[in-house]
N, C-alpha and C positions, 0 to 999 in steps of 0.2 A: 503494499499499500503506499501513495505518495502520502508526502503530510503537506497538509495544505497551510504553508506559510504565510498566506496572505490576511487566511481568518484568524489565525493566532499573531500576527501581528495587529490586525486592526483591534481584537481585543484586549489584547496588552496596552494600545497605546489611549484604549480608555481607561484601561486601570491606570496607567503610568505614574500619574502621584503618588497611590496607594505602595506602588512596586519601589520606585523611588525611593521612599519612608523607609521601607524594608531593607535594599539594602545599599542607600548608600543617606543613613541618617543623620549625616552629620552635614547635609549640604542646604544650600537654601536658594528661593527662590529670585533670579534678577531676571526683571523680564519673562521672555518666553524661553528663559532657560533654568536649570536645576545645575550649581555651581560648586562643586566638591574637590576633596583629594581625592585623588585617584588612590582605590585601595590596593591594587596590584601592583604598587610601589613607594619606595620612601618618597610619600607626598609631603612637604613642609605644610603647606599653605594651599586652602582652596584658589582658584584660579583657571589652571590651565585645563583641568579636564571638566566638560561641560555635556551635559543632554539637552538637546533640543524635546521643550514640553510639546511640541504641536506635532511634531513631526516622528520622533525618537529617535533623529540621527543623533549620534554622541562622536568625540574626539578626545581626548589628550594631545594638546597643544605640543606641548612638551617632549613625547614620544613619539608622536606621528599614527598612535595606536587610532582607529576611527572606525565607525559602524556607519550603518543606513537606518538602522531599525530597530525594534525592543528585542527583535529577538538573539542579535548580535550581541548586543550588550548584556545581555543575560548569559551569552556563551562567554564574551570575556568574562564578567565579572567573576561567574563561577566555576571558569574551567572545563567549560565544557564543548561538543561541538555542537554545531551549527543543530542539528537532527534532535542533539540530545535535550537543548536547551527549548528546542518549540514543544518536544512532546511533553517536557515539564512544565513549562508554561501553560501550554493548555491541559492537562493535567490540575494546576495550581487554580486557571481559569474558570473550569467547568467549559472549555472549548470541544468541539469536534474537532481532530488536527487530521485526518484524511479527506481526501476527498471524495 
């Protein structure tokens, strides 16, 4: 079965503020972005790691790590593959992850 990344991402985007509060609780909202320290490296202060609250796109401007959606953010933060992250998010959000 193929994983429906679009359906998972759409559901995750709706829940993004809650997910970010769980995954990156030390962050703060600045305009349309969640600004936080990157938990995957020794990041002393917030500013270089940002998540767009409307699109789910994210980037660490200090390292060049980036992604275009919530699934890729979950994969990055949790050390998972894209498929593992999509399936985990689908289960968490009660979404069918299969097309």
